BAKELUM-385458 format. One line per 2 residues: their letters; for each residue z, x, y of N, C-alpha, C. Coordinates in pm, 1 decimal. Each point is the difference from the previous one (the first is absolute). Example, Ala and Ser with C-alpha at 12.3 -4.5 7.8 and 13.67 -1.06 7.14 Angstrom:
2
as> 780.0,1319.0,-569.0,0.0,-89.0,119.0,0.0,90.0,120.0 ~ -72.0,-35.0,105.0,6.0,82.0,119.0,73.0,-77.0,109.0
END
This chain:
242
mp> 3304.7,534.9,-3925.4,102.9,-93.0,-18.9,87.1,-29.1,116.8 ~ -13.3,-96.3,64.9,78.9,-27.0,137.4,155.0,24.8,-12.5
ls> 65.3,27.5,92.2,175.5,13.1,7.9,20.5,-155.9,-15.0 ~ 124.0,26.1,-58.7,70.1,-133.5,-18.5,144.9,23.1,-54.0
sn> 96.3,-71.8,41.0,126.5,44.9,-27.1,27.4,-58.0,-158.8 ~ -89.4,-66.6,-58.4,15.1,-50.7,-115.8,-99.5,45.2,-107.7
sl> -73.4,109.4,41.9,-91.9,45.6,-80.7,74.0,77.9,-113.9 ~ -62.0,-45.5,-133.9,33.1,40.1,-134.8,-37.7,168.9,15.7
er> -100.8,58.8,60.2,-23.3,120.8,-5.0,29.3,91.4,108.0 ~ -26.0,-45.8,136.9,13.2,94.1,102.0,122.9,-29.2,91.4
lv> 135.6,80.0,-56.4,111.7,-23.9,70.9,5.4,50.3,144.6 ~ 74.6,-64.8,88.8,26.0,34.4,146.5,147.8,7.9,-12.1
pd> 65.2,115.9,5.1,156.1,6.9,-15.1,83.2,-96.2,122.1 ~ -42.8,4.0,119.5,32.7,-47.8,96.0,19.4,-160.3,10.3
hl> -114.5,-44.7,-90.5,-7.3,-146.0,-16.3,55.3,-68.1,-129.3 ~ 86.9,89.1,-61.9,55.1,-46.3,-142.9,138.0,-87.9,72.2
se> 21.9,-113.7,-74.0,117.2,-85.6,56.3,85.7,23.2,-118.8 ~ 160.7,-36.0,41.6,92.8,28.9,-90.0,-1.0,-47.3,-126.6
gd> -87.6,-121.7,8.1,-3.6,-78.4,-148.7,-117.3,40.6,-87.2 ~ -96.4,114.2,33.5,-104.7,27.8,-55.2,49.2,118.1,-99.3
vt> 51.3,-38.2,-121.0,45.3,75.2,-84.7,-90.6,88.8,-62.9 ~ -132.6,-63.3,-55.5,-96.4,82.6,-34.8,-54.7,91.0,60.7
gr> -10.7,-6.2,145.5,-78.9,68.8,109.7,103.4,125.7,7.7 ~ 119.6,-24.7,15.2,117.8,108.5,27.3,-0.8,88.0,-105.8
et> -18.1,-66.5,-124.1,24.8,107.1,-122.1,-117.5,79.6,-13.2 ~ -138.0,-48.7,14.4,-123.6,38.7,-0.3,3.3,99.8,106.3
le> 50.4,-0.1,122.8,-16.6,93.3,94.9,90.5,121.8,-41.7 ~ 110.0,-10.0,-50.1,107.9,93.0,-70.5,-73.5,80.7,-95.3
lh> -90.0,-41.6,-77.8,-93.4,56.7,-99.2,-93.5,98.6,63.6 ~ -70.1,-94.2,122.9,-104.1,85.0,47.4,85.6,137.4,79.6
le> 87.5,-28.2,62.8,90.7,103.6,44.3,36.8,124.5,-64.1 ~ 42.9,-30.3,-132.3,38.5,105.9,-98.5,-116.7,69.5,-16.9
ry> -120.7,-57.7,-31.9,-122.5,66.1,-36.3,-48.0,89.9,103.7 ~ 20.8,-71.3,121.1,-52.0,121.2,122.5,105.1,118.5,12.1
rf> 143.3,-20.7,-33.3,87.5,108.8,17.3,-34.7,94.9,-108.6 ~ -55.3,-58.9,-128.7,-40.8,110.7,-125.8,-112.2,73.0,65.5
aa> -79.6,-65.1,46.1,-147.8,64.1,71.4,46.5,101.0,97.0 ~ 92.4,-30.5,73.6,30.6,97.1,110.9,61.5,120.6,-48.0
rq> 73.6,-10.1,-139.9,71.4,119.1,-62.0,-122.6,81.5,-49.6 ~ -96.9,-63.3,-48.6,-124.4,73.4,-75.5,-95.8,50.9,131.2
ar> -3.8,-31.6,121.2,-95.3,40.4,91.9,7.4,169.2,43.4 ~ -138.1,28.1,11.4,-22.9,137.7,25.5,4.2,26.7,138.7
ag> 7.6,115.7,46.7,7.1,17.9,148.7,-154.6,-28.1,33.9 ~ -26.3,-51.8,124.6,-119.8,-13.0,53.1,-34.8,-141.5,39.1
rl> -121.3,-35.6,-36.7,-54.9,-146.6,42.8,31.7,-99.6,-126.8 ~ 39.0,-130.8,43.0,28.1,-96.9,-96.7,-104.8,-93.7,15.4
ld> -24.7,-76.5,-121.6,-94.1,-137.4,26.3,76.0,-108.6,-80.8 ~ 34.0,-101.5,64.1,64.1,-114.3,-56.3,-110.5,-121.3,-12.9
ia> -86.7,-18.8,-106.0,-82.5,-81.0,-9.4,40.7,-140.8,-39.8 ~ -75.5,-95.6,70.6,44.1,-156.0,-21.7,150.5,17.5,59.5
cg> 20.2,22.1,107.9,141.5,8.0,38.9,71.8,-127.8,53.2 ~ -87.0,-93.7,13.4,80.3,-135.6,50.1,21.1,20.3,121.5
vg> 116.3,-61.0,49.8,31.8,16.5,138.3,76.4,107.9,40.8 ~ -2.3,112.0,-81.1,19.5,135.4,40.1,144.5,34.1,-4.0
yg> 84.7,-67.5,-45.7,145.0,43.2,-12.6,33.6,134.5,-90.6 ~ -86.5,8.6,-117.3,4.4,115.6,-98.4,-69.5,110.2,63.1
tr> -82.0,-1.8,71.9,-69.1,119.0,66.8,76.9,57.4,99.7 ~ 74.1,-86.7,88.6,110.1,58.5,97.9,108.7,62.7,-106.7
ll> 44.2,-59.6,-114.8,126.1,64.4,-67.8,-66.2,121.9,-60.6 ~ -107.3,6.5,-58.3,-53.7,141.5,-43.6,5.0,106.3,99.5
rd> -61.9,-30.1,150.6,43.5,103.8,92.7,150.0,35.1,33.8 ~ 66.4,-111.0,-4.1,132.4,26.8,59.9,96.3,100.7,-104.4
es> -33.6,-60.8,-144.4,101.8,68.5,-99.2,-47.4,104.3,-82.2 ~ -126.8,60.0,54.4,-62.1,116.9,-62.3,-28.6,117.2,107.0
rr> 85.5,77.2,22.0,-25.8,97.1,124.5,-131.0,83.3,-32.4 ~ -20.9,-2.8,-118.1,-136.7,92.1,-36.2,-123.0,-84.1,45.1
vn> 2.7,-118.6,27.3,-138.3,-83.1,64.3,20.8,22.3,134.1 ~ -120.6,62.4,55.5,-4.6,-11.3,161.0,-95.1,-76.4,32.3
fa> -68.6,-96.0,-91.0,-90.8,-91.6,56.4,-32.9,-112.3,-119.3 ~ 44.2,-120.3,38.6,-24.7,-113.8,-97.2,-91.9,-83.8,47.9
lg> -108.5,-41.4,-93.0,-91.0,-94.8,17.6,12.2,-122.2,-64.3 ~ 2.2,-139.8,61.4,17.1,-87.1,-88.1,-132.1,-92.3,16.9
vd> -53.7,-43.5,-101.8,-129.3,-47.0,-4.1,7.9,-148.9,-83.8 ~ -58.7,-107.3,61.1,-16.9,-116.5,-46.0,-118.0,-77.2,52.0
lc> -30.0,-100.4,-102.7,-121.0,-82.3,19.6,18.4,-110.2,103.2 ~ 149.2,-30.8,31.5,12.6,-133.6,68.8,23.9,53.3,167.2
ee> -91.5,-35.8,62.0,27.2,29.5,154.8,115.9,-40.3,64.2 ~ 37.9,-140.0,-74.8,117.2,-13.7,87.3,116.0,80.1,-49.5
sv> 5.8,34.4,-121.5,104.5,94.6,-56.7,12.3,132.1,64.5 ~ -119.6,49.7,37.5,-3.1,128.8,58.3,35.7,-1.5,169.7
ay> -38.7,-115.9,54.3,58.9,-18.8,130.5,146.6,-34.2,10.9 ~ 59.9,-53.4,-102.5,137.0,-19.6,-3.6,78.5,151.9,-19.9
ar> -64.6,78.9,-98.3,66.1,116.5,-33.4,4.0,105.1,132.9 ~ -147.2,-10.3,71.8,32.8,83.4,108.3,112.8,-35.4,109.0
er> 1.0,-122.2,4.5,107.7,-60.0,110.8,140.2,10.4,-34.5 ~ 18.8,3.2,-157.3,141.1,-6.5,-14.1,50.0,102.4,-79.1
yg> -98.7,97.0,-75.8,42.5,120.9,-60.3,-61.3,136.9,61.2 ~ -96.2,-27.0,96.7,-48.2,120.0,58.6,88.3,101.7,46.5
rd> -21.1,140.5,22.8,60.5,98.0,36.7,-48.3,121.7,-25.6 ~ 25.9,120.3,91.0,-71.4,128.8,-11.9,-26.2,48.6,-164.3
gv> -98.5,27.5,-23.6,-35.0,57.2,-132.3,-21.7,-135.6,-84.3 ~ -11.2,-110.3,46.5,-15.7,-115.9,-97.9,-135.2,-60.2,73.9
ey> -92.0,-66.1,-80.0,-129.9,-33.2,29.6,-39.1,-113.6,-71.5 ~ -43.4,-126.8,39.9,-65.7,-97.2,-105.7,-132.9,-3.6,43.4
rt> -92.6,-64.6,-130.5,-151.5,-11.6,33.5,-13.9,-106.6,-116.7 ~ -111.8,-81.9,47.0,-53.8,-98.1,-81.8,-92.4,64.8,-77.1
gd> -10.7,-28.0,-136.4,-77.0,69.4,-81.9,9.7,-65.5,-162.5 ~ -105.0,17.8,-71.4,-33.4,-33.7,-139.8,41.3,111.7,-91.2
am> 128.7,-26.0,-65.0,23.6,103.8,-85.4,-102.4,62.5,-96.8 ~ -91.5,-90.9,-48.3,-120.5,44.2,-66.0,-97.7,84.1,56.9
rf> -3.9,-2.8,116.8,-98.4,78.7,57.1,48.4,78.8,119.4 ~ 126.8,19.7,7.3,68.9,72.3,115.0,-37.4,148.3,-13.3
ed> -32.8,75.1,119.6,-38.5,132.7,12.0,78.1,60.5,103.2 ~ 30.2,140.9,-32.2,52.6,77.2,92.6,-46.1,134.4,-16.1
se> -59.1,81.7,99.0,-53.8,129.6,-1.3,120.8,120.0,-62.0 ~ 110.1,-30.3,59.3,103.9,108.6,3.3,74.8,-26.2,-162.3
gf> 7.7,-116.0,-63.5,78.1,-15.6,-109.8,147.2,-8.0,25.5 ~ 84.3,-14.1,-98.0,144.2,-25.8,-8.9,87.6,70.3,-101.7
dt> 103.6,68.2,53.5,95.8,52.7,-79.6,81.7,-75.5,-110.2 ~ -7.3,-164.7,35.6,83.4,-105.9,-65.6,-89.7,-105.3,24.5
iv> -15.5,-68.4,-134.4,-64.8,-154.4,39.8,122.8,-77.8,-58.7 ~ 10.8,-132.6,62.6,94.2,-72.8,-60.8,-79.3,-161.2,-8.3
cl> 6.2,-62.5,-114.3,-72.9,-100.9,-44.9,92.1,-89.5,-104.2 ~ 72.0,-83.9,100.6,103.2,-76.6,-84.3,-70.3,-164.4,-38.0
et> 35.4,-61.4,-123.4,-35.2,-128.2,-21.2,-134.7,-40.8,60.4 ~ -120.6,90.9,-6.0,-107.4,-20.5,40.0,-100.7,-11.4,-102.4
ve> 5.5,102.9,-107.2,-96.4,0.0,-115.8,-28.1,-134.3,-68.0 ~ 94.7,-75.6,-17.9,1.2,-146.1,-76.0,-85.8,-82.2,65.5
hl> -15.2,21.6,126.5,-92.8,-95.1,86.6,-143.3,18.4,1.4 ~ -42.0,114.3,-65.6,-139.0,15.1,33.3,-81.3,-7.0,-131.4
pg> -138.8,-35.8,40.1,-82.6,-36.0,-122.4,-14.0,145.7,-66.4 ~ -36.1,89.5,66.5,-29.8,144.1,-72.9,97.8,105.8,39.1
pa> 129.4,-6.1,-70.4,114.5,87.5,31.3,-42.4,131.0,-36.1 ~ -93.4,53.3,-72.6,-31.8,144.8,-32.6,-70.4,61.3,122.7
gl> -96.1,-80.5,78.2,-56.3,-1.1,109.5,78.0,88.0,104.8 ~ 128.9,-95.6,22.2,104.9,19.6,87.5,33.2,139.5,-38.6
id> 50.4,17.5,-103.2,73.8,129.1,-43.6,-129.6,129.0,39.7 ~ -104.7,-17.8,-65.8,-107.0,105.4,45.6,0.5,24.3,160.2
nl> 0.7,-102.4,67.0,15.0,23.3,147.8,107.1,70.8,51.7 ~ 130.2,-52.9,-47.4,133.5,68.4,44.8,-8.2,151.6,-37.0
vs> -37.9,32.5,-116.4,14.2,145.9,-55.4,-93.9,54.2,76.2 ~ -117.9,-45.8,54.5,-101.9,89.4,98.9,62.2,31.2,102.5
ll> 87.6,-92.0,65.3,65.3,30.9,128.8,117.9,86.1,-8.6 ~ 35.7,38.5,-128.7,144.3,93.1,-31.6,-25.3,151.9,20.8
rp> 61.6,62.3,98.6,-5.2,138.2,8.1,44.3,59.8,-135.2 ~ -56.8,130.3,-25.6,76.2,100.5,-90.5,129.0,-22.6,-14.6
sg> 62.0,-14.8,-116.9,138.0,-6.0,-38.3,64.6,-129.1,66.6 ~ -67.3,-76.0,69.8,46.4,-126.1,45.6,71.2,-98.1,-106.5
vl> 73.3,-103.0,64.7,69.8,-73.0,-100.4,-55.0,-174.6,24.4 ~ -45.9,-56.6,-113.0,-11.8,-157.9,19.4,97.3,-46.3,-73.6
va> 75.1,-112.8,89.1,89.0,-98.2,-54.5,-60.0,-137.5,-12.8 ~ 12.3,-42.4,-115.2,-45.7,-145.5,-13.5,95.5,-102.3,-55.0
sv> -22.5,-114.6,-15.2,84.4,-99.0,-71.7,-68.8,-118.8,-30.8 ~ 53.6,-60.7,-107.6,-56.9,-137.6,-64.4,112.6,-51.1,-53.4
pt> -4.5,-151.6,-12.5,70.8,-78.9,-118.9,-51.2,33.0,-138.5 ~ 120.0,15.1,-99.3,-44.7,20.3,-111.8,35.4,-97.1,-97.3
tp> 49.9,-101.7,62.0,-4.4,-133.8,-109.1,-106.7,-91.3,80.9 ~ -29.0,-98.8,-94.1,-111.9,-92.5,58.4,9.7,-37.6,134.4
sv> -92.0,-26.9,63.1,-8.8,-45.7,134.9,-134.0,-114.4,35.0 ~ -88.3,47.5,-67.3,-122.2,-83.4,29.8,19.7,-147.5,-28.2
dv> 76.0,-32.2,-77.1,15.5,-139.0,-32.0,75.2,-55.8,96.8 ~ 86.8,35.5,67.1,88.0,-95.2,119.8,-49.0,58.6,131.1
np> -76.2,106.6,3.9,-49.5,52.8,140.1,-123.9,2.1,28.3 ~ -75.4,-92.5,56.9,-154.1,-26.7,23.8,-38.8,131.2,62.8
hh> 68.7,90.0,75.7,-34.4,99.7,70.9,-28.4,112.4,-82.2 ~ 69.3,-25.9,-123.9,-35.0,135.2,-87.6,-96.2,-26.5,-95.8
lh> -75.7,106.9,1.1,-124.3,-2.9,-120.2,19.7,78.2,-124.7 ~ 107.9,87.4,-2.7,31.9,101.7,-140.4,140.6,-17.1,4.3
df> 24.6,-13.1,-146.8,122.5,61.4,-65.9,-2.8,126.2,-35.9 ~ 136.9,47.3,9.0,-8.5,158.5,-47.3,123.4,11.1,-79.3
te> -1.5,75.3,-84.4,120.0,64.9,-79.3,17.1,141.1,59.2 ~ 127.0,65.5,-45.1,2.9,137.0,55.8,-128.9,78.0,-44.1
rs> -19.8,-35.0,-125.3,-87.8,93.6,-85.9,-158.0,-37.8,66.8 ~ -47.2,-96.1,24.3,-126.4,-32.4,46.0,-13.5,39.3,170.1
fr> 116.7,9.1,59.4,0.9,50.3,132.4,-26.0,153.4,-5.3 ~ 79.7,88.0,-89.2,-35.8,125.1,-15.8,-149.5,35.3,-57.6
rl> -36.9,-93.9,-64.4,-123.9,24.7,-55.0,-121.1,-12.5,138.4 ~ 32.3,-64.8,80.4,-75.3,9.0,117.7,-37.4,103.8,78.8
fa> 110.1,107.1,-27.1,-24.9,111.1,84.1,0.1,135.8,-105.4 ~ -28.1,-56.2,-112.9,-9.3,115.6,-104.1,-110.2,95.9,2.4
qq> -106.4,-39.9,59.4,-116.7,72.0,9.6,7.8,81.0,161.8 ~ 91.0,-14.4,64.2,0.5,75.3,136.0,91.3,114.4,-16.7
pl> -55.8,108.2,101.8,87.1,128.1,5.8,146.0,-0.2,44.8 ~ 65.7,-88.1,-70.2,157.1,-53.1,43.1,73.4,43.9,-96.6
ee> 126.2,28.3,13.6,114.1,32.1,-81.2,124.0,-63.3,45.6 ~ 57.3,-92.4,-92.9,104.3,-75.9,46.0,122.3,78.0,39.4
ra> 78.4,-25.4,105.7,109.7,68.5,25.9,117.1,-75.3,-11.1 ~ 3.1,-110.9,29.9,145.5,-101.3,17.1,-51.2,-164.2,-2.5
cl> 96.5,-72.4,-50.0,-37.0,-138.3,2.3,137.1,-103.4,33.4 ~ -22.7,-78.3,41.8,109.3,-105.8,23.3,-18.0,-144.6,-49.6
rq> 84.9,-45.8,-73.2,6.5,-122.1,-75.0,90.0,-91.1,65.4 ~ -68.9,-132.6,29.1,96.1,-105.0,59.3,-20.1,-113.6,-68.7
vq> 103.9,-87.5,-5.9,13.7,-129.5,-74.0,55.2,-105.0,103.6 ~ -84.3,-131.9,16.7,54.8,-99.2,86.8,0.4,-110.6,-76.1
pf> 128.6,-45.9,-50.5,24.8,-125.9,-47.7,-70.5,-126.0,70.1 ~ -33.6,-118.1,-53.7,-61.8,-101.3,54.4,71.0,-123.9,-61.2
gi> 34.4,-104.9,84.0,51.4,-132.0,-67.8,-124.6,-88.9,-25.7 ~ 5.8,-27.6,-141.1,-106.4,-74.2,-47.6,-32.0,-128.1,50.3
ts> 132.5,-84.6,36.2,-5.4,-137.1,64.9,-34.7,8.6,134.9 ~ 57.9,88.6,76.7,-70.3,25.7,145.5,-136.6,27.6,1.2
tl> -31.3,77.2,-83.5,-156.8,56.2,0.3,-91.2,-134.8,-19.6 ~ 40.4,-69.0,-118.4,-86.6,-94.2,-48.5,2.6,-127.0,107.4
sr> 101.9,-30.0,73.8,17.9,-106.3,103.6,-35.1,42.0,138.4 ~ -29.2,134.8,8.7,-60.7,69.7,116.0,105.9,-53.0,108.1
ge> 136.5,25.4,-32.2,114.6,-28.0,113.7,2.4,91.0,129.1 ~ -68.4,95.1,-11.8,3.6,61.7,141.6,-148.1,4.1,45.6
ar> -10.9,-1.0,99.8,-132.6,-20.9,91.6,-83.4,115.1,-44.6 ~ 38.4,108.8,-22.1,-81.8,139.3,-38.4,-63.2,-36.1,-139.7
la> 73.9,-90.1,-91.7,-75.3,-34.0,-124.6,-109.7,-96.0,0.3 ~ -24.9,-65.2,120.5,-115.4,-93.3,-12.2,-129.6,55.0,-31.6
el> -19.3,135.7,41.1,-116.3,54.4,-31.2,-13.0,61.7,-170.5 ~ 76.7,-68.0,-51.1,8.9,25.2,-166.9,-126.7,-52.8,-55.0
rp> -51.9,16.4,-108.0,-139.3,-80.9,-48.4,62.1,-137.1,-59.2 ~ -82.6,-76.8,43.2,58.3,-149.6,-19.6,-50.0,-9.9,-147.4
nl> 65.5,-120.6,-64.7,-40.4,-51.3,-120.3,1.9,116.6,-115.7 ~ 99.0,57.5,1.8,-0.9,123.4,-134.4,-42.7,-51.0,-112.9
pr> 63.6,-129.5,-65.1,-47.4,-36.0,-135.3,-145.3,-11.1,-6.6 ~ -66.6,-54.8,101.2,-141.7,21.0,0.6,-63.0,119.5,-23.4
yy> 49.8,92.5,93.3,-45.3,150.9,14.3,14.0,54.0,-166.8 ~ 118.7,-21.8,-49.2,12.2,72.0,-141.1,-88.4,-48.1,-124.1
am> -44.1,-144.1,31.7,-77.4,-46.1,-79.7,-151.5,43.1,-18.2 ~ -20.5,56.1,144.2,-142.8,52.6,11.1,1.4,140.1,-4.1
hp> 131.6,80.8,0.1,28.1,133.9,-24.2,53.3,17.8,-106.5 ~ 26.0,-21.8,-110.7,77.3,10.6,-97.2,42.8,147.0,-20.7
ga> -72.7,94.7,14.0,46.5,147.2,3.6,124.5,10.0,118.4 ~ -25.2,-55.5,119.0,93.6,22.9,101.5,157.0,-76.9,-50.1
al> -21.9,-117.9,-65.5,104.6,-53.9,-65.4,87.5,98.9,-72.2 ~ -70.3,62.1,-102.9,54.9,84.8,-113.4,44.4,159.4,83.6
rr> -47.2,23.8,98.7,51.2,100.1,53.1,146.5,-34.0,60.2 ~ 0.6,-108.2,74.9,109.0,-50.8,66.5,113.7,-30.0,-94.8
la> -14.5,-51.8,-113.9,96.2,-34.1,-116.3,38.6,142.0,-46.8 ~ -104.6,109.3,-34.2,51.7,114.1,-51.2,82.9,73.4,115.1
st> -17.7,-17.4,120.9,63.8,69.6,101.5,136.0,-55.4,-8.7 ~ 18.4,-120.2,-2.2,139.9,-84.7,32.0,55.8,49.7,-118.4
vr> -28.8,7.2,-124.6,89.3,32.2,-112.4,37.8,136.0,-4.1 ~ -84.8,92.8,57.6,27.6,142.9,15.7,107.2,22.2,108.4
fg> -33.4,-56.8,118.6,69.2,33.2,111.7,107.7,-115.3,64.1 ~ -20.8,-130.5,-27.9,54.1,-86.1,64.5,-49.7,-59.6,119.9
fv> 71.5,-70.0,85.7,-80.9,-66.5,103.3,51.2,94.5,123.3 ~ -122.5,109.6,-15.6,21.3,111.1,112.7,-136.0,57.0,25.6
nc> -45.9,41.6,121.8,-108.1,56.1,22.7,24.0,145.5,5.6 ~ -74.9,96.5,-62.6,11.8,144.7,-21.2,-122.0,77.5,90.6
yi> 55.0,106.0,48.6,-86.8,62.2,99.1,-7.0,159.6,-25.8 ~ -92.9,63.8,3.4,10.0,165.3,11.5,-81.2,43.4,121.6
ti> 69.8,113.8,58.9,-64.1,84.0,71.7,-13.0,123.4,-44.5 ~ -106.1,71.8,26.7,-25.9,140.6,-64.1,-42.4,82.4,105.4
aw> 36.8,136.8,18.5,-26.6,92.0,64.2,-90.9,110.5,-67.0 ~ -130.1,-6.0,42.7,-94.3,104.7,-93.6,-37.8,138.9,108.7
qr> 2.2,98.1,-36.0,-58.1,116.7,82.4,-125.3,45.5,-48.0 ~ -84.5,34.6,117.2,-130.0,33.8,-41.8,-11.8,146.3,-26.4
ct> -58.9,22.0,-140.5,7.8,150.6,-59.1,-117.8,79.3,50.7 ~ -109.2,-51.8,52.5,-110.5,97.7,48.9,-9.3,-36.0,153.8
END
């Protein structure tokens, strides 16, 4: 996904305008997740998979004294180049790589994977790969939206609830140690009218989409009745048991 100041998915903090309300709110949510991950991090090597433009990788290195090396990996070469130039420092490195196939012979004491699982056709395969990279007693931190998102965001392939997200990790040698819940209100009028440039990437013609995917319409209705006009997210830290 190429860099864009108005991308729905790939935030570039330095490019956010004062009027980009959604972008600034979303950035604050991301930063809170990264700070949560920094508090959970173990001493040693850290991997930030699907790191985007790298601001989170740098935050993890800066805010966790226990981390002596942080590696950010992303599929987008342009993002990695930007990360190296903007957020590089001693003990921080960025590489281009595919999260599903990424390999490292040394392994990692902490792995961070934020807002990535919902994008992949085979999320269980990603979790298998990340756990294989985790050293004994290492910590894996991951996050997803827990209210419907596939209907409005064409980049998302899966909807998760807290229960279904936890189920994805149930067969892994992991024990949950902490979680962070977040809520982001959204304006239904501004969303439907795409009043901000960032919202232009939302799925077009939602009525037609719901007519073709009635299950998605029911999930959206149930979520709105239960939570209101908000997006909910969960970030969970697991520790490897073996």
